[in-house]
OpenMM code with the backbone's topology and positions (N, CA, C; nanometers):
from openmm import Vec3, app, unit

residues = "MET LYS THR THR ASP GLY GLY ALA THR TRP ASN SER GLN SER ILE PRO PRO ASN PRO GLY SER LEU THR ALA ILE SER CYS PRO SER ALA SER THR CYS PHE VAL THR THR THR THR ILE GLY LEU LEU LEU VAL THR THR SER GLY GLY ALA ASN TRP THR THR ASP THR VAL TYR PRO ALA VAL ILE PRO SER ILE ALA GLY TYR LEU ALA GLY ILE ALA CYS THR THR VAL LYS HIS CYS VAL ALA VAL GLY ASP GLY SER VAL PRO ILE TRP VAL THR ASN ASP GLY GLY VAL THR TRP LEU ALA PRO ASN THR PRO PRO SER LEU SER ALA GLN ASN ALA VAL SER CYS PRO SER ALA SER VAL CYS TYR SER VAL GLY ALA ASP ILE ALA THR THR SER ASP ALA GLY ALA ASP TRP GLN VAL GLN ALA LEU PRO SER SER VAL LEU THR PRO ALA SER ILE SER CYS PRO SER PRO THR THR CYS TYR ALA ALA GLN LEU SER ALA ARG ARG ALA THR".split()
positions = [
    Vec3(0.5313, 1.6164, 0.1205),
    Vec3(0.6497, 1.6942, 0.1812),
    Vec3(0.7679, 1.6073, 0.1355),
    Vec3(0.8782, 1.6865, 0.1231),
    Vec3(1.0093, 1.6251, 0.1073),
    Vec3(1.1257, 1.7109, 0.1618),
    Vec3(1.2030, 1.6303, 0.2059),
    Vec3(1.3160, 1.6676, 0.2646),
    Vec3(1.4433, 1.6170, 0.2165),
    Vec3(1.5719, 1.6946, 0.1983),
    Vec3(1.6919, 1.6483, 0.1216),
    Vec3(1.8047, 1.6812, 0.2121),
    Vec3(1.7798, 1.7246, 0.3470),
    Vec3(1.8720, 1.7642, 0.4347),
    Vec3(1.8586, 1.7093, 0.5861),
    Vec3(1.7959, 1.5758, 0.5593),
    Vec3(1.7890, 1.4629, 0.6946),
    Vec3(1.6611, 1.5362, 0.7925),
    Vec3(1.5787, 1.6177, 0.7228),
    Vec3(1.4749, 1.6599, 0.8135),
    Vec3(1.4781, 1.7827, 0.8683),
    Vec3(1.6065, 1.8580, 0.8567),
    Vec3(1.5863, 1.9914, 0.9108),
    Vec3(1.4855, 2.0791, 0.8475),
    Vec3(1.4713, 2.0633, 0.7110),
    Vec3(1.3763, 2.1678, 0.6507),
    Vec3(1.2909, 2.0689, 0.5664),
    Vec3(1.1578, 2.0785, 0.5573),
    Vec3(1.0602, 2.0118, 0.4759),
    Vec3(1.0038, 2.1066, 0.3722),
    Vec3(0.9866, 2.0731, 0.2669),
    Vec3(0.9219, 2.1555, 0.1519),
    Vec3(0.7883, 2.0696, 0.0845),
    Vec3(0.6920, 2.1572, 0.0504),
    Vec3(0.5593, 2.0987, 0.0072),
    Vec3(0.5902, 2.0743, -0.1422),
    Vec3(0.5134, 1.9722, -0.1802),
    Vec3(0.5145, 1.9211, -0.3327),
    Vec3(0.3833, 1.9660, -0.3906),
    Vec3(0.3746, 1.9973, -0.5128),
    Vec3(0.2739, 2.0250, -0.6038),
    Vec3(0.2299, 1.9015, -0.6554),
    Vec3(0.0880, 1.8718, -0.6095),
    Vec3(0.0433, 1.7476, -0.6741),
    Vec3(-0.1033, 1.7702, -0.7421),
    Vec3(-0.1181, 1.6997, -0.8244),
    Vec3(-0.2701, 1.7170, -0.9087),
    Vec3(-0.3705, 1.7447, -0.8039),
    Vec3(-0.4861, 1.8038, -0.8708),
    Vec3(-0.5701, 1.8639, -0.7867),
    Vec3(-0.6769, 1.7417, -0.7407),
    Vec3(-0.7357, 1.7632, -0.6262),
    Vec3(-0.8399, 1.6694, -0.5875),
    Vec3(-0.7968, 1.5312, -0.5645),
    Vec3(-0.6959, 1.4786, -0.5279),
    Vec3(-0.6599, 1.3483, -0.5074),
    Vec3(-0.7288, 1.2720, -0.3856),
    Vec3(-0.7896, 1.3528, -0.3004),
    Vec3(-0.8589, 1.3062, -0.1577),
    Vec3(-0.7509, 1.2986, -0.0746),
    Vec3(-0.7709, 1.2257, 0.0336),
    Vec3(-0.6761, 1.2209, 0.1366),
    Vec3(-0.5580, 1.1334, 0.0952),
    Vec3(-0.4304, 1.1585, 0.1177),
    Vec3(-0.3301, 1.0630, 0.1099),
    Vec3(-0.2978, 0.9809, 0.2210),
    Vec3(-0.2943, 0.8496, 0.1900),
    Vec3(-0.3091, 0.7533, 0.2925),
    Vec3(-0.1721, 0.6890, 0.3315),
    Vec3(-0.0821, 0.6637, 0.2228),
    Vec3(0.0448, 0.5998, 0.2283),
    Vec3(0.1575, 0.6356, 0.1090),
    Vec3(0.2614, 0.6240, 0.1498),
    Vec3(0.3508, 0.6516, 0.0526),
    Vec3(0.4865, 0.5542, 0.0495),
    Vec3(0.5341, 0.5141, -0.0752),
    Vec3(0.6491, 0.4269, -0.0949),
    Vec3(0.7324, 0.4735, -0.1805),
    Vec3(0.8653, 0.4841, -0.1430),
    Vec3(0.9630, 0.5464, -0.2592),
    Vec3(1.0780, 0.4195, -0.2741),
    Vec3(1.0757, 0.3748, -0.3782),
    Vec3(1.1832, 0.2565, -0.3936),
    Vec3(1.3031, 0.3205, -0.4396),
    Vec3(1.3274, 0.4346, -0.4705),
    Vec3(1.4125, 0.5105, -0.5226),
    Vec3(1.4198, 0.6679, -0.4705),
    Vec3(1.5189, 0.7330, -0.4966),
    Vec3(1.5213, 0.8867, -0.4646),
    Vec3(1.4233, 0.9505, -0.5493),
    Vec3(1.4218, 0.9182, -0.6805),
    Vec3(1.3216, 0.9813, -0.7573),
    Vec3(1.1840, 0.9374, -0.7945),
    Vec3(1.1605, 0.7900, -0.7504),
    Vec3(1.0540, 0.7408, -0.7818),
    Vec3(0.9398, 0.7004, -0.6404),
    Vec3(0.8363, 0.7552, -0.6366),
    Vec3(0.7529, 0.7481, -0.5274),
    Vec3(0.6034, 0.7105, -0.5759),
    Vec3(0.5353, 0.6509, -0.5115),
    Vec3(0.3963, 0.5949, -0.5372),
    Vec3(0.3099, 0.6363, -0.4056),
    Vec3(0.2092, 0.7211, -0.4162),
    Vec3(0.1157, 0.7577, -0.3170),
    Vec3(-0.0167, 0.7057, -0.3326),
    Vec3(-0.0897, 0.6305, -0.2136),
    Vec3(-0.2064, 0.5823, -0.2212),
    Vec3(-0.3132, 0.6908, -0.1655),
    Vec3(-0.4320, 0.7057, -0.2021),
    Vec3(-0.5375, 0.8183, -0.1657),
    Vec3(-0.6529, 0.7388, -0.1558),
    Vec3(-0.7604, 0.8156, -0.0933),
    Vec3(-0.8752, 0.7873, -0.0448),
    Vec3(-0.9913, 0.8032, -0.1613),
    Vec3(-0.9198, 0.8482, -0.2735),
    Vec3(-1.0165, 0.8454, -0.4167),
    Vec3(-1.0091, 0.7020, -0.4875),
    Vec3(-1.1095, 0.6547, -0.5107),
    Vec3(-1.1225, 0.5184, -0.5319),
    Vec3(-1.0137, 0.4793, -0.6470),
    Vec3(-0.9302, 0.3925, -0.6001),
    Vec3(-0.8248, 0.3245, -0.7209),
    Vec3(-0.7144, 0.4408, -0.7460),
    Vec3(-0.7108, 0.5657, -0.7005),
    Vec3(-0.6026, 0.6533, -0.7352),
    Vec3(-0.4866, 0.6518, -0.6701),
    Vec3(-0.3950, 0.6584, -0.7521),
    Vec3(-0.2552, 0.6792, -0.7026),
    Vec3(-0.1775, 0.7953, -0.7620),
    Vec3(-0.0838, 0.8622, -0.6788),
    Vec3(-0.0062, 0.9598, -0.7298),
    Vec3(0.1305, 0.9257, -0.7556),
    Vec3(0.2019, 0.9403, -0.8600),
    Vec3(0.3276, 0.8862, -0.9130),
    Vec3(0.4209, 0.9920, -0.9386),
    Vec3(0.5386, 0.9910, -0.9021),
    Vec3(0.6483, 1.0826, -0.9275),
    Vec3(0.7679, 0.9930, -0.9862),
    Vec3(0.8347, 1.0351, -1.0642),
    Vec3(0.9808, 0.9533, -1.1205),
    Vec3(1.0662, 1.0938, -1.1367),
    Vec3(1.0455, 1.1966, -1.0706),
    Vec3(1.1263, 1.3179, -1.0889),
    Vec3(1.1521, 1.3644, -0.9363),
    Vec3(1.1528, 1.2858, -0.8502),
    Vec3(1.2146, 1.3094, -0.7206),
    Vec3(1.0848, 1.4276, -0.6522),
    Vec3(0.9857, 1.4282, -0.6949),
    Vec3(0.8433, 1.4944, -0.6439),
    Vec3(0.8492, 1.6261, -0.7343),
    Vec3(0.9423, 1.6661, -0.8311),
    Vec3(0.9250, 1.7981, -0.9107),
    Vec3(0.7909, 1.7865, -0.9938),
    Vec3(0.7522, 1.6625, -1.0562),
    Vec3(0.6149, 1.6414, -1.1013),
    Vec3(0.5480, 1.5199, -1.0557),
    Vec3(0.4258, 1.5331, -1.0457),
    Vec3(0.3448, 1.4103, -0.9833),
    Vec3(0.2242, 1.4070, -1.0940),
    Vec3(0.2246, 1.2602, -1.1150),
    Vec3(0.0933, 1.2267, -1.1974),
    Vec3(0.0084, 1.1386, -1.1457),
    Vec3(-0.1233, 1.0930, -1.1961),
    Vec3(-0.2105, 1.0295, -1.1385),
    Vec3(-0.2096, 0.9086, -1.2030),
    Vec3(-0.2451, 0.8074, -1.1467),
    Vec3(-0.2666, 0.6521, -1.2162),
    Vec3(-0.3632, 0.5964, -1.1402),
    Vec3(-0.4269, 0.4972, -1.2036),
    Vec3(-0.5355, 0.4214, -1.1235),
    Vec3(-0.4994, 0.2847, -1.1318),
    Vec3(-0.5480, 0.2172, -1.0031),
    Vec3(-0.5184, 0.0663, -1.0031),
    Vec3(-0.6534, -0.0086, -1.0902),
    Vec3(-0.7286, 0.0201, -1.0658),
    Vec3(-0.8579, -0.0757, -1.1259),
    Vec3(-0.8699, -0.0390, -1.2745),
    Vec3(-0.9047, -0.1588, -1.3290),
    Vec3(-0.9243, -0.1608, -1.4771),
    Vec3(-1.0625, -0.0719, -1.4703),
    Vec3(-1.0774, -0.0116, -1.5904),
    Vec3(-1.2099, 0.0630, -1.5959),
    Vec3(-1.3240, -0.0252, -1.6361),
    Vec3(-1.2985, -0.1457, -1.6784),
    Vec3(-1.4118, -0.2583, -1.7214),
    Vec3(-1.4448, -0.3262, -1.6015),
    Vec3(-1.4029, -0.2907, -1.4675),
    Vec3(-1.4513, -0.3646, -1.3698),
    Vec3(-1.4589, -0.2499, -1.2393),
    Vec3(-1.5563, -0.1775, -1.2401),
    Vec3(-1.5678, -0.0742, -1.1576),
    Vec3(-1.6436, -0.1374, -1.0266),
    Vec3(-1.6966, -0.2325, -1.0134),
    Vec3(-1.7683, -0.3045, -0.8910),
    Vec3(-1.6658, -0.3337, -0.8090),
    Vec3(-1.5065, -0.3541, -0.8267),
    Vec3(-1.4251, -0.4095, -0.7479),
    Vec3(-1.3631, -0.2813, -0.6759),
    Vec3(-1.3994, -0.1652, -0.7077),
    Vec3(-1.3428, -0.0390, -0.6673),
    Vec3(-1.3325, -0.0104, -0.5107),
    Vec3(-1.2431, 0.0219, -0.4513),
    Vec3(-1.2383, 0.0833, -0.3263),
    Vec3(-1.1027, 0.1628, -0.3044),
    Vec3(-1.1059, 0.2381, -0.1827),
    Vec3(-0.9840, 0.3015, -0.1635),
    Vec3(-0.8573, 0.2363, -0.1309),
    Vec3(-0.7399, 0.2899, -0.1488),
    Vec3(-0.6137, 0.2261, -0.1428),
    Vec3(-0.5453, 0.2830, 0.0091),
    Vec3(-0.5400, 0.1818, 0.0893),
    Vec3(-0.4809, 0.2349, 0.2163),
    Vec3(-0.3323, 0.2189, 0.2438),
    Vec3(-0.2670, 0.1416, 0.1669),
    Vec3(-0.1324, 0.1234, 0.1957),
    Vec3(-0.0503, 0.0740, 0.0611),
    Vec3(0.0642, 0.0914, 0.0667),
    Vec3(0.1555, 0.0753, -0.0618),
    Vec3(0.2885, 0.0129, -0.0072),
    Vec3(0.3744, -0.0643, -0.0710),
    Vec3(0.5016, -0.1111, -0.0589),
    Vec3(0.5968, -0.1200, -0.1825),
    Vec3(0.6965, -0.0697, -0.1944),
    Vec3(0.7438, -0.0993, -0.3325),
    Vec3(0.8945, -0.1649, -0.3051),
    Vec3(0.9170, -0.2494, -0.3805),
    Vec3(1.0360, -0.3019, -0.3446),
    Vec3(1.1661, -0.2772, -0.4552),
    Vec3(1.1067, -0.2172, -0.5730),
    Vec3(1.1602, -0.1671, -0.6621),
    Vec3(1.0939, -0.0507, -0.7503),
    Vec3(1.1577, 0.0147, -0.8362),
    Vec3(1.0669, 0.1137, -0.9282),
    Vec3(0.9623, 0.0323, -1.0097),
    Vec3(0.9832, -0.0827, -1.0193),
    Vec3(0.8912, -0.1731, -1.0973),
    Vec3(0.7749, -0.2238, -1.0267),
    Vec3(0.8114, -0.2873, -0.9262),
    Vec3(0.7532, -0.3942, -0.8374),
    Vec3(0.6846, -0.3085, -0.7184),
    Vec3(0.5474, -0.3083, -0.7006),
    Vec3(0.4849, -0.2581, -0.5849),
    Vec3(0.3526, -0.3356, -0.5430),
    Vec3(0.3225, -0.3297, -0.4289),
    Vec3(0.2084, -0.4038, -0.3820),
    Vec3(0.1098, -0.2850, -0.3199),
    Vec3(-0.0247, -0.2824, -0.3524),
    Vec3(-0.1114, -0.1735, -0.2925),
    Vec3(-0.2242, -0.2685, -0.2370),
    Vec3(-0.2717, -0.1987, -0.1129),
    Vec3(-0.3680, -0.2841, -0.0376),
    Vec3(-0.4773, -0.1753, -0.0229),
    Vec3(-0.6065, -0.2203, 0.0180),
    Vec3(-0.7155, -0.1303, 0.0436),
    Vec3(-0.8440, -0.2092, 0.0739),
    Vec3(-0.9776, -0.1373, 0.0611),
    Vec3(-1.0810, -0.1881, 0.1117),
    Vec3(-1.1841, -0.2482, -0.0123),
    Vec3(-1.1286, -0.2489, -0.1314),
    Vec3(-1.2314, -0.2971, -0.2325),
    Vec3(-1.2535, -0.4336, -0.2516),
    Vec3(-1.3371, -0.5053, -0.3249),
    Vec3(-1.3831, -0.6451, -0.3131),
    Vec3(-1.2443, -0.7211, -0.3558),
    Vec3(-1.1574, -0.6446, -0.4215),
    Vec3(-1.0070, -0.7142, -0.4529),
    Vec3(-0.9193, -0.6319, -0.3559),
    Vec3(-0.8726, -0.6746, -0.2297),
    Vec3(-0.7955, -0.5914, -0.1446),
    Vec3(-0.6479, -0.5900, -0.1767),
    Vec3(-0.5986, -0.6520, -0.2643),
    Vec3(-0.4495, -0.6296, -0.2894),
    Vec3(-0.4357, -0.6351, -0.4496),
    Vec3(-0.3547, -0.5406, -0.4972),
    Vec3(-0.2886, -0.5186, -0.6196),
    Vec3(-0.1722, -0.5177, -0.6243),
    Vec3(-0.1032, -0.5642, -0.7569),
    Vec3(0.0410, -0.5764, -0.7742),
    Vec3(0.0636, -0.5299, -0.9005),
    Vec3(0.1820, -0.4488, -0.9148),
    Vec3(0.2307, -0.4152, -1.0484),
    Vec3(0.3922, -0.4690, -1.0448),
    Vec3(0.4297, -0.4974, -1.1687),
    Vec3(0.5479, -0.5497, -1.1998),
    Vec3(0.6207, -0.4674, -1.3062),
    Vec3(0.5409, -0.3427, -1.3491),
    Vec3(0.5848, -0.2854, -1.4502),
    Vec3(0.5656, -0.1095, -1.4238),
    Vec3(0.5934, -0.1023, -1.2903),
    Vec3(0.6194, 0.0569, -1.2588),
    Vec3(0.4776, 0.1275, -1.2389),
    Vec3(0.3577, 0.0452, -1.2448),
    Vec3(0.2253, 0.0976, -1.2557),
    Vec3(0.1400, 0.1004, -1.3762),
    Vec3(0.2161, 0.0540, -1.4687),
    Vec3(0.1555, 0.0657, -1.6045),
    Vec3(0.0455, -0.0200, -1.5909),
    Vec3(0.0479, -0.1650, -1.5541),
    Vec3(-0.0786, -0.2309, -1.5176),
    Vec3(-0.0566, -0.2682, -1.3772),
    Vec3(-0.1865, -0.3130, -1.3252),
    Vec3(-0.1906, -0.3515, -1.1778),
    Vec3(-0.2632, -0.4771, -1.2062),
    Vec3(-0.2503, -0.5831, -1.1206),
    Vec3(-0.3169, -0.7014, -1.1508),
    Vec3(-0.3618, -0.7561, -1.0172),
    Vec3(-0.4669, -0.8297, -1.0052),
    Vec3(-0.5286, -0.8833, -0.8921),
    Vec3(-0.4616, -1.0256, -0.8734),
    Vec3(-0.3882, -1.0273, -0.7649),
    Vec3(-0.3141, -1.1574, -0.7335),
    Vec3(-0.4226, -1.2784, -0.7018),
    Vec3(-0.3658, -1.4006, -0.6719),
    Vec3(-0.4674, -1.5052, -0.6298),
    Vec3(-0.4580, -1.4910, -0.4639),
    Vec3(-0.5950, -1.4552, -0.4436),
    Vec3(-0.6072, -1.4370, -0.2661),
    Vec3(-0.7297, -1.5248, -0.2249),
    Vec3(-0.7424, -1.5772, -0.1179),
    Vec3(-0.8436, -1.6479, -0.0768),
    Vec3(-0.9860, -1.5782, -0.0861),
    Vec3(-1.0745, -1.6180, -0.1096),
    Vec3(-1.2134, -1.5457, -0.1025),
    Vec3(-1.2317, -1.4972, 0.0210),
    Vec3(-1.1871, -1.5308, 0.1412),
    Vec3(-1.2288, -1.4959, 0.2773),
    Vec3(-1.1358, -1.3654, 0.3033),
    Vec3(-1.0162, -1.3231, 0.2233),
    Vec3(-0.9540, -1.2263, 0.2548),
    Vec3(-1.0241, -1.0856, 0.2772),
    Vec3(-1.0103, -1.0185, 0.3800),
    Vec3(-1.1030, -0.8773, 0.4156),
    Vec3(-1.0137, -0.7753, 0.3617),
    Vec3(-1.0688, -0.6640, 0.3874),
    Vec3(-1.0135, -0.5240, 0.3586),
    Vec3(-0.8695, -0.5121, 0.4273),
    Vec3(-0.7786, -0.4632, 0.3670),
    Vec3(-0.6399, -0.4563, 0.4306),
    Vec3(-0.5839, -0.3098, 0.4419),
    Vec3(-0.5379, -0.2879, 0.5469),
    Vec3(-0.4937, -0.1406, 0.5853),
    Vec3(-0.3382, -0.1116, 0.5514),
    Vec3(-0.2615, -0.1876, 0.5615),
    Vec3(-0.1242, -0.1704, 0.5297),
    Vec3(-0.0386, -0.2936, 0.4705),
    Vec3(0.0689, -0.2579, 0.4259),
    Vec3(0.1613, -0.3772, 0.3569),
    Vec3(0.2884, -0.3392, 0.3940),
    Vec3(0.3614, -0.4517, 0.3981),
    Vec3(0.5260, -0.4275, 0.4094),
    Vec3(0.5981, -0.5339, 0.3239),
    Vec3(0.6943, -0.4991, 0.2563),
    Vec3(0.7623, -0.6224, 0.1757),
    Vec3(0.9160, -0.6107, 0.2085),
    Vec3(0.9670, -0.6962, 0.3009),
    Vec3(1.0904, -0.6774, 0.3544),
    Vec3(1.1987, -0.7294, 0.2586),
    Vec3(1.1327, -0.8123, 0.1250),
    Vec3(1.2113, -0.8512, 0.0295),
    Vec3(1.1455, -0.8454, -0.1025),
    Vec3(1.2113, -0.8671, -0.2073),
    Vec3(1.1462, -0.8728, -0.3457),
    Vec3(1.0296, -0.9702, -0.3660),
    Vec3(1.0487, -1.0927, -0.2898),
    Vec3(0.9415, -1.1925, -0.2840),
    Vec3(0.8486, -1.1873, -0.1672),
    Vec3(0.8854, -1.1707, -0.0574),
    Vec3(0.8058, -1.1714, 0.0631),
    Vec3(0.7328, -1.0326, 0.1001),
    Vec3(0.5943, -1.0563, 0.1273),
    Vec3(0.5167, -0.9439, 0.1763),
    Vec3(0.4326, -0.9849, 0.2702),
    Vec3(0.3958, -0.8886, 0.3472),
    Vec3(0.2782, -0.9132, 0.4654),
    Vec3(0.1855, -0.7981, 0.4538),
    Vec3(0.0490, -0.8040, 0.4503),
    Vec3(-0.0363, -0.7016, 0.4713),
    Vec3(-0.1296, -0.7468, 0.5812),
    Vec3(-0.1915, -0.6223, 0.6477),
    Vec3(-0.2868, -0.6494, 0.7684),
    Vec3(-0.4000, -0.5606, 0.7593),
    Vec3(-0.5127, -0.6361, 0.8030),
    Vec3(-0.6322, -0.5703, 0.8096),
    Vec3(-0.6967, -0.6550, 0.9299),
    Vec3(-0.8381, -0.7063, 0.8937),
    Vec3(-0.8999, -0.7923, 1.0080),
    Vec3(-0.8233, -0.9179, 1.0047),
    Vec3(-0.7501, -0.9561, 0.9068),
    Vec3(-0.6494, -1.0759, 0.9085),
    Vec3(-0.5114, -1.0303, 0.8526),
    Vec3(-0.4329, -1.1353, 0.8406),
    Vec3(-0.2984, -1.0961, 0.7841),
    Vec3(-0.2856, -1.2004, 0.6620),
    Vec3(-0.2243, -1.1143, 0.5538),
    Vec3(-0.2033, -1.1953, 0.4405),
    Vec3(-0.0542, -1.1970, 0.3979),
    Vec3(-0.0318, -1.2985, 0.3578),
    Vec3(0.1364, -1.3220, 0.3255),
    Vec3(0.1730, -1.3956, 0.1865),
    Vec3(0.2644, -1.3391, 0.1268),
    Vec3(0.3125, -1.3902, -0.0120),
    Vec3(0.4484, -1.4171, 0.0058),
    Vec3(0.4991, -1.5216, -0.0662),
    Vec3(0.6416, -1.5526, -0.0855),
    Vec3(0.6934, -1.5685, -0.2350),
    Vec3(0.5988, -1.5242, -0.3044),
    Vec3(0.6325, -1.5244, -0.4458),
    Vec3(0.6059, -1.4058, -0.5200),
    Vec3(0.6574, -1.2951, -0.4710),
    Vec3(0.6404, -1.1412, -0.5057),
    Vec3(0.4997, -1.1093, -0.5378),
    Vec3(0.3889, -1.1891, -0.4655),
    Vec3(0.2684, -1.1197, -0.4768),
    Vec3(0.1681, -1.1827, -0.5500),
    Vec3(0.2191, -1.2974, -0.6298),
    Vec3(0.1163, -1.3753, -0.7320),
    Vec3(0.0042, -1.4544, -0.6385),
    Vec3(0.0738, -1.5126, -0.5369),
    Vec3(-0.0222, -1.5897, -0.4656),
    Vec3(-0.0269, -1.5397, -0.3223),
    Vec3(-0.1321, -1.5241, -0.2383),
    Vec3(-0.1515, -1.4986, -0.0903),
    Vec3(-0.2191, -1.5982, -0.0163),
    Vec3(-0.1855, -1.6026, 0.0862),
    Vec3(-0.2367, -1.6877, 0.2206),
    Vec3(-0.2752, -1.5963, 0.3162),
    Vec3(-0.3930, -1.6486, 0.3794),
    Vec3(-0.4554, -1.5800, 0.4848),
    Vec3(-0.4152, -1.6590, 0.6263),
    Vec3(-0.3675, -1.5724, 0.7219),
    Vec3(-0.3428, -1.6110, 0.8548),
    Vec3(-0.4307, -1.5366, 0.9462),
    Vec3(-0.5029, -1.5998, 1.0244),
    Vec3(-0.6065, -1.5569, 1.1222),
    Vec3(-0.5294, -1.4845, 1.2360),
    Vec3(-0.5843, -1.3709, 1.2730),
    Vec3(-0.5411, -1.2925, 1.4083),
    Vec3(-0.5820, -1.3628, 1.5197),
    Vec3(-0.5332, -1.3697, 1.6417),
    Vec3(-0.5465, -1.4003, 1.7563),
    Vec3(-0.6856, -1.3463, 1.8130),
    Vec3(-0.7692, -1.3820, 1.8659),
    Vec3(-0.8834, -1.3244, 1.8869),
    Vec3(-0.8921, -1.1928, 1.9928),
    Vec3(-0.7899, -1.2132, 2.0667),
    Vec3(-0.7444, -1.0887, 2.1454),
    Vec3(-0.7073, -0.9722, 2.0898),
    Vec3(-0.6520, -0.9692, 1.9490),
    Vec3(-0.5782, -0.8668, 1.8825),
    Vec3(-0.7099, -0.7803, 1.8083),
    Vec3(-0.6761, -0.6468, 1.8295),
    Vec3(-0.7632, -0.5659, 1.7596),
    Vec3(-0.7094, -0.5487, 1.6103),
    Vec3(-0.7733, -0.4933, 1.5171),
    Vec3(-0.7295, -0.4904, 1.3687),
    Vec3(-0.5991, -0.3992, 1.3764),
    Vec3(-0.5070, -0.4621, 1.3139),
    Vec3(-0.3796, -0.3983, 1.3070),
    Vec3(-0.4063, -0.2779, 1.1954),
    Vec3(-0.3204, -0.1627, 1.2121),
    Vec3(-0.3442, -0.0552, 1.1342),
    Vec3(-0.2083, -0.0192, 1.0408),
    Vec3(-0.1086, -0.0829, 1.0915),
    Vec3(0.0172, -0.0722, 1.0069),
    Vec3(0.1107, -0.1886, 1.0446),
    Vec3(0.2025, -0.2220, 0.9501),
    Vec3(0.3026, -0.3239, 0.9628),
    Vec3(0.4187, -0.2670, 0.9239),
    Vec3(0.5357, -0.3263, 0.9605),
    Vec3(0.6730, -0.3057, 0.9540),
    Vec3(0.7603, -0.4256, 0.9272),
    Vec3(0.8028, -0.4722, 0.8358),
    Vec3(0.9003, -0.6061, 0.8419),
    Vec3(1.0430, -0.5748, 0.8008),
    Vec3(1.1284, -0.5736, 0.9091),
    Vec3(1.2638, -0.5389, 0.8635),
    Vec3(1.3361, -0.6653, 0.8065),
    Vec3(1.2686, -0.7835, 0.8240),
    Vec3(1.3466, -0.9093, 0.7455),
    Vec3(1.2174, -0.9931, 0.7105),
    Vec3(1.2312, -1.0714, 0.6187),
    Vec3(1.1406, -1.1819, 0.5755),
    Vec3(1.0737, -1.2653, 0.7052),
    Vec3(1.1526, -1.2678, 0.8075),
    Vec3(1.0704, -1.3561, 0.8999),
    Vec3(1.0436, -1.2776, 1.0385),
    Vec3(1.0599, -1.1567, 1.0396),
    Vec3(1.0278, -1.0657, 1.1444),
    Vec3(0.9395, -0.9281, 1.1062),
    Vec3(0.8357, -0.9314, 1.1736),
    Vec3(0.7481, -0.8259, 1.1379),
    Vec3(0.6808, -0.7546, 1.2615),
    Vec3(0.6493, -0.6248, 1.2619),
    Vec3(0.5835, -0.5677, 1.3786),
    Vec3(0.4695, -0.4951, 1.3087),
    Vec3(0.3320, -0.5322, 1.3853),
    Vec3(0.2266, -0.4669, 1.3528),
    Vec3(0.1591, -0.3777, 1.4755),
    Vec3(0.1135, -0.2587, 1.4330),
    Vec3(0.0567, -0.1652, 1.5301),
    Vec3(-0.1093, -0.1842, 1.5137),
    Vec3(-0.1853, -0.1953, 1.6159),
    Vec3(-0.3274, -0.2126, 1.6143),
    Vec3(-0.3908, -0.0940, 1.6343),
    Vec3(-0.4853, -0.0859, 1.5747),
    Vec3(-0.5975, 0.0384, 1.6122),
    Vec3(-0.6530, 0.0009, 1.7477),
    Vec3(-0.6769, 0.1220, 1.8371),
    Vec3(-0.7231, 0.1079, 1.9443),
    Vec3(-0.8311, 0.2278, 1.9612),
    Vec3(-0.9068, 0.2214, 2.0650),
    Vec3(-1.0073, 0.3181, 2.1064),
    Vec3(-0.9534, 0.4043, 2.1980),
    Vec3(-0.9799, 0.5403, 2.1866),
    Vec3(-0.9399, 0.6070, 2.2881),
    Vec3(-1.0622, 0.6351, 2.3732),
    Vec3(-1.0488, 0.6529, 2.5175),
    Vec3(-1.1265, 0.6856, 2.6099),
    Vec3(-1.1463, 0.8122, 2.6269),
    Vec3(-1.2574, 0.8713, 2.6440),
    Vec3(-1.2845, 1.0264, 2.6871),
    Vec3(-1.2593, 1.0342, 2.8309),
    Vec3(-1.2054, 1.1468, 2.8815),
    Vec3(-1.1874, 1.1383, 3.0253),
    Vec3(-1.2639, 1.2689, 3.0696),
] * unit.nanometer
topology = app.Topology()
chain = topology.addChain("A")
for resn in residues:
    res = topology.addResidue(resn, chain)
    for name in ("N", "CA", "C"):
        topology.addAtom(name, app.Element.getBySymbol(name[0]), res)
């Protein structure tokens, strides 16, 4: 959906058929947006403010064993985005607007990731069963363990390179 009047009205967007569930969106400009989906490796992309949407795939066709769905995306510019998910490679980076997606250097212990936030062009944080951080635009990532009392974070928002907020998953009790 899209609004251009501060949320007073929302209009549906026509997207390609069968993308699966839409999991996250990042719009680095008024005309360019990237949407992650539950279809393995599939992204939806617009460069026309939502008038036209195309599909893009993150995973190279020659490496199907790394495939998983994408849960989150953060774009600092129309060229630079970080996508995260549950494949055996949980973080992907593009520096050319999605033409190519590269698997960055991540520790082998990095688990599936649920969300990502990039408060600057060089700094990003992603969350899952652990927290991953980068300070070089996503080329290299480090893992930080979560405190044992914290459940798996579902989302993260970082208003600055040194301040982030993460919301954790929680179980609801039936009453």
